[in-house]
C-alpha positions, -999 to 999 in steps of 0.1 A, spaced: -208 173 145 -200 144 122 -231 125 111 -231 87 114 -233 74 79 -246 39 74 -230 27 41 -241 -5 24 -215 -32 19 -213 -23 -18 -209 14 -10 -181 5 14 -163 -16 -12 -164 12 -37 -151 38 -13 -123 15 -2 -113 6 -37 -112 42 -47 -90 50 -17 -67 21 -25 -63 31 -62 -55 67 -52 -28 56 -27 -12 33 -51 -12 58 -79 5 83 -56 33 57 -49 38 39 -82 43 65 -110 70 79 -132 75 109 -109 85 86 -80 106 60 -99 128 56 -129 118 25 -148 138 7 -175 135 -26 -192 166 -47 -200 146 -75 -218 149 -99 -188 134 -78 -159 127 -42 -150 151 -19 -133 133 3 -108 150 31 -88 138 59 -66 144 92 -83 159 107 -51 162 102 -14 133 127 -10 111 105 -32 121 74 -11 110 92 20 77 103 5 71 67 -7 78 54 28 52 78 43 26 68 17 33 31 22 28 37 60 -7 50 52 -14 20 30 -4 -4 59 -24 17 84 -61 19 92 -84 45 75 -105 69 96 -129 46 114 -152 76 122 -163 76 85 -166 39 77 -163 22 111 -134 0 100 -104 -9 121 -84 -28 95 -56 -15 73 -61 -7 36 -43 -39 27 -64 -60 50 -96 -44 36 -84 -52 1 -80 -88 13 -115 -88 28 -130 -75 -5 -113 -104 -23 -129 -128 1 -164 -114 -5 -164 -94 -37 -195 -76 -48 -185 -72 -85 -169 -105 -93 -180 -119 -126 -163 -149 -143 -137 -149 -116 -126 -114 -125 -113 -110 -89 -87 -137 -94 -56 -116 -101 -65 -91 -73 -68 -119 -49 -34 -133 -59 -16 -100 -59 -30 -90 -26 -21 -122 -9 14 -121 -24 20 -87 -8 5 -97 25 27 -128 26 58 -108 18 52 -80 44 44 -106 71 76 -126 65 101 -127 93 136 -116 83 169 -115 100 190 -83 96 225 -76 108 223 -42 125 250 -19 138 240 5 165 269 28 171 249 50 195 251 22 221 282 5 207 264 -27 198 260 -50 168 233 -76 166 210 -95 143 174 -85 146 145 -108 136 114 -89 126 86 -87 100 91 -65 70 58 -47 78 73 -37 111 103 -19 99 84 -3 70 59 12 95 86 22 120 106 39 93 75 56 79 67 70 113 102 82 117 100 99 83 66 114 91 73 127 126 100 146 144 119 131 174 94 146 198 66 123 185 85 90 184 78 75 218 56 49 202 83 39 177 108 37 205 85 14 224 81 -8 193 119 -10 190 121 -21 227 95 -48 219 115 -61 189 146 -62 211 127 -81 238 115 -107 212 151 -111 202 161 -118 238 179 -84 240 174 -57 266 169 -20 256 159 8 279 136 36 267 166 60 267 187 36 247 158 31 222 156 69 216 194 69 211 194 41 185 163 52 165 185 71 141 208 41 137 177 19 131 164 44 105 197 45 87 199 8 84 163 -1 76 152 30 56 182 39 36 195 4 31 165 -20 33 137 1 19 159 13 -10 167 -24 -17 130 -34 -14 116 -4 -33 114 -21 -67 98 -52 -52 72 -32 -33 64 -12 -65 58 -44 -84 35 -58 -57 15 -25 -56 13 -22 -93 0 -58 -95 -27 -49 -70 -36 -18 -91 -39 -40 -122 -59 -65 -102 -85 -38 -93 -87 -28 -129 -93 -64 -141 -117 -71 -113 -139 -41 -122 -139 -44 -160 -172 -64 -161 -189 -37 -139 -175 -9 -160 -186 -25 -193 -222 -30 -181 -226 3 -163 -214 28 -188 -239 43 -213 -227 64 -242 -248 94 -253 -250 105 -289 -223 102 -316 -204 135 -313 -168 133 -303 -157 134 -276 -186 112 -267 -205 120 -235 -216 92 -212 -231 83 -178 -231 53 -155 -259 32 -143 -254 30 -106 -260 -4 -88 -292 -5 -67 -271 -7 -35 -253 26 -41 -276 55 -30 -254 77 -8 -242 108 -26 -206 104 -15 -205 67 -25 -220 76 -59 -193 101 -64 -167 75 -56 -183 50 -80 -182 76 -108 -146 84 -102 -136 47 -99 -154 38 -131 -136 66 -148 -103 53 -134 -108 17 -146 -120 29 -180 -84 28 -191 -55 7 -181 -32 17 -152 -5 41 -162 24 18 -154 25 -14 -174 28 -48 -156 65 -55 -148 87 -79 -129 118 -70 -111 147 -94 -106 132 -124 -86 162 -124 -63 152 -90 -49 121 -106 -33 140 -133 -14 166 -111 3 162 -96 38 
């Protein structure tokens, strides 16, 4: 039987930030992407179709809710990051500034309504669909993650999108065109948007690093002079739960060095397309 843990607000923030850094690290790394610099902007490409599919599944997790049985939250990781920015527990000298900006930039981008010309050969139809970027990312992520027998929810979402666009689509037709939708939005749009999403996520990772630098500097205590030097952290008074303390230790170790991918900017025109 799962025990009902009552975490403090500070403990919750630490646990969420650790989860967010782990998710972003699993998405934005040199195993997932090839990165090159041409002196004006970065070129970022998925290493393979398999890497793109894995990225989409991880991105779905980031735009989904964590297990509410542990922390009692029913907001997505991105929404929780926004909440932390609104009421930060470790903000010193406005260290949360860049995290706030980068989080809001990504939220604005995912929530933007776009229009996409879509060919649906399974029902011999061509139309322009208006939908939010977050919608197609989640739908394609679910299609990547599950087989066809578990896609009734995605089919119903597609019916809802068609209805909003004043188009009719039966459940049977929705099942038929799911693969058409996936081909268009996963293999075309997500591939196109991959570099932009990677930049947004990397900026959030750097924002977390910069936000927690004052906390790291004041909490770490070095022991002795031998190399490599041992150390420990002084925990904030509000962090007493063993799991939360473990998360704090790991997170401080993480922000003890800069993120593995340097800050980069992709071609600005990639952010304004569909």
